[in-house]
N, C-alpha and C positions, 0 to 999 in steps of 0.2 A: 503493499500500498506506499509508503514511504518512497519508493521507487515513481508509483502511479504520478506522486502529486510532486516530485520534482520534474518530470515529465511535464505535468500540464500548467506548471511553474516558467520552464522555459517555454512551453508555446506561447503566455501568456506576454510573455518578454519578447518573443521574437513578433508578435500580432503586433505590440507598441512601436517599434520599427515600421511592421506595413501599413502603419495608420500613415504615416508618413508618405508612401505614396499612394492609398487615395485620398486623400486632401490633396496630392500633388494634382494628380489624375482629375479631380472634380472639378478645382479652381482654374487649370490650364486653359479649357475652351472658355470659362467664365471671362479670366485674364484678358484671353485675346481681345473679348469683344466690351470689356469693360465703358466703352466710347460710345456703345450703341444704346439710345435711350430706352429703347423698345425691351433691352434685355434686362435694363434698368429696370423698368416698370413691372417684368415678371416676377420679380422676386417679393415676396411677401414680408413686411419689417416685420409688422408682429410676429410671425411664425418662427421667424428667425431670430429676435430677441425671446421669444420662450424657450426657442433650442439652445441659445445660450446662456440663459436661466439655467435650466438646466443641467448642461454638461458642465458650468461652472459649477455647481453643488456638487455633483461627483468627485470633481477633480479637487475641490477642497475636503473632500470625506475620505479619498483615497491617500491623498497628502499627508492629513492628521495622523492617518493609518499605518504609513508608512510605506504604502503598496505605489512604490514610487513608478512600475511599468506602465499598468493604469493610469495614474495621475498625468503621465507624457502624453496617453494614448490620448487623455481628456482636453489635455492641453493644446493639442496639435486642433481638434474637432473647433476649441474654443477661439483657433486663431481662424480656423476655415469659416464659422459663421462671422464673425470678426469681419473678414475681408468682402464677402459674400452681403454683409449690411452693408458697407461702405458703396460697392458693385450698385448695390439696391436703392442705395440715396441720390446715386449720380453723380455722385462727385467727384470722377471724370469725364462725364457727359460737358462735351464743348461748353454748350449755353447755360450749365449749371457754376462755372466757372467762380464768377461775382458772389456765388450764393453763400450763405454761413453754412454750419452742419447743423446748425437748429431749424433753419429757414430750410433746408431738404428736408430734413426728420418732421417737420409740419406740415407740408405740400404732400409728402409721402404719403402721411397718414390721413392725410383728406382725400387725398386718390381713391384707397384702399377701402375709404366708409363710402365711396360713393359707388365706387365697382361692387360692392359687399353684396347687391340687391342682383346682379348677374346671374349669379348664379342658379335661382327658382327660375329662371329665363334659359339656361343652359342645360338644365337637366334634365332627361329625355326621360319619355315614358319609360320607368322601370317595371316588372316583370310584377312585385309586388307594389304596386301605386296607389290600390286603396287603403292598403295597409299603414306606406310612407303617410300617406292624406292623414290619417287614423291619428298616426304619433305627433303629426306637427300640430294636430289640431288640439290632441291631450296637451302638449305645451303651451298652447296659446289659452286654453283654458283653465291650467293646472292654478291662477292663480285669482281667479271669478272676475276676469277683468278683461273684455276683449277688447283690445285698442283695434282702433283704425289700419294702424300700421302692420299690424298682426294679421287682422282680415285681409286685406289690399294682397299680401305676400300669399297666403294659403288660396285664396281665391284667383288670383291668376297661374296657381299650379293644377290649381282643379281643372279650369277653363283648357290650358295647355295640353291636360293629362285627358280631358273629355270626361270627366267623371263629374255626376251630378252631384250636387252638393249644397245642402240648407244648412242654415246657419242654426234656425229655432230649433230644428231636429236635433243637431251636434249637441247644442246647451240643456236640451229635456236629456237627452242619454246620458251628456255629462253629470246631471242635479241629481237623475237614477241612481248613483253609484256613488255621490262626493263620498263617503265616507270609506269607500275603495276604490279612489282615483288613481291614486298613487300605485298602489301595485298593480292596478290596471294597465297603465300606461306604461309602467318594465315590462309587465307581460308580454303586451304589443311589439315592445322592443326585442325582447329575447325571441320571440315567433318569429319575427322579422329576420334577426342573424341564424337562427335555427334553418332560414331558408336558401341559406348560404350564396348571397349576395355578393355580389362581386366589391374587391377592397373599395377601387375607386368610390363605388354608388356610396357604398357605407360612409368612406371618409369626406363625400362632397352633403350626406343628408348631416353626420356634426356639422358641418361647416354652415348649412343650414339653419340648423337648431340653435344655433350661436346668435346667428343673425336677426332670427325670430324671436328669441327670447332680449335681445338688444337694441329692437327695432323700436320702443318707446321709451329710447332712453331711461326706463328704473325698470330692474332687476329686484323681484319678489324674494323672500325667503325661500315661500313654495317653489321657484324655480332653478335657485341655488340648489335646494336640495333633490331634485327630480333630476338636474343638470350633473349632479356628482355624481348621482349614483348610475346612470344609465349612462354618463361619460367611462365610468368604467367597463360596462359590457364593451362598448366600442372598442376602447383603446386594446383590451382582452382579446376582441377577434381581431383585429388589424395585427395584433403583434403575433398573432399564432404562438404563441410561447407560455408555456406556464406564468404564470403572476405571483410573487411572493410575498410577504406582508401580513396585514392584520385586516382580517372580514370580520363580518358580525352575525351574526343570527339572534332572532327573536325566539325565547323559549315561552308558550303558553301553556299554566296550569289549571285546568278547568277545576272548578272547587266542585263540581256536580252533575250526574248523570246526563240534566238538562244542559247543562253548559257545553258537556260533552257533544251532544248532540247537535247543538248551536255551531258546535265549528265544523261538524260534517256539511251542513246542510244550508247554513249561511254563509262561514266566514270563507274565504278561498286565502290560499298559498302556504297551508299548513299540512303538515302531515308529522306522523307517530313520532315519537324523537328517541332514537335509544335509549338515553340517560334516564329515563323512567317511562314505567307503564302507563302512564294519564299525561303523560308530556308530547306537546305537539311543538314543532317547530318551522320555522320559514327557510328557504333557502338562504345561500349567502347574500350579504347585501356589499357593497364597496364601501359605502360613507356611512361612516356611525350617526352625523345626523338624520341619512333616512331612515335608519333603524331604528333610532329613536322616535321617529315620527312615528312609524307604522306601530311601534310597543305603544305609544300614546291610544291609537286606535282601536286597537284590542282593550285596551284600560277602560276607555267609554263603554265599552259593553260589562265592565265590573267582569272583567279574564283581570288574572294574576299572568304576570308577563314581565320578560325584563330581558336585557340586550347581553348578550353574550361575547366574546370577543375570540376569533379563531386566528392563530399564524396557520396559514395555509399554503398550501405549493397545488393550483389545482389547474386541470387543463380547462379550455374554453366553454368547452360543454358542461363541465362540471357547474362553471360558476354560474351558469343560467339557470 
């Protein structure tokens, strides 16, 4: 086992040096075209900054732990994202030479904000169009406040996909499952991912959800909870790798047979638990806040329930 560990450590060290070549071959075609304004416009500054943020955190963590090879790897990717950010800002574009970095940054953010709605127009009709529309409608109504901007985005998609859609009917459906709408929306997302959609379509849907939530310049707590939870589902699907870390379940303990019968006939998302013959549990959740919200919903029915933390390493299928 010690020999195997040394081999892995050697491969990790080699990978750190290979990262130099990966960064070079990624930057080389961009660097040659850094003067092209269309190349600059094609880079998303928001996405790049988020990548730089995550890479910096991993760099600091590896550095603190003394893992030099992985730290070098992350440092190289930090350099890559930094250079692409400068290219995306148009620093080397001839017409921008008199502009300051702050001015270029603000102009780029303004451009991305204007183009954010283009995704809804360019997204072709997918196989699960009806389910996708239901997911987006669920996000629009999760805070009980349908804004004109949210309605406009969804109406445009419904028209583009040739789907008959009536808001009064959708609002009525949402109201009828008011106490269970969080789990219902999460299940819709899970059902969509179970249909094995293309990764590009999933990434576009995640971007569209972000646009929908931010369209009214106001993000409610319910939207934050829902976004954190389904975001975990989306990222797990796109990564196609086991995801480690803290996950959460809600454990429900019925006090009598009447409550036990109610769980089977009324409550959804609960299955018998192995920890106790009278206990029931939910699926794994990504967000602690979401798990606590679901727990509170069960408590409203006078069911004894609590959130437990699990350190898991599960496959994408298991997480759903």
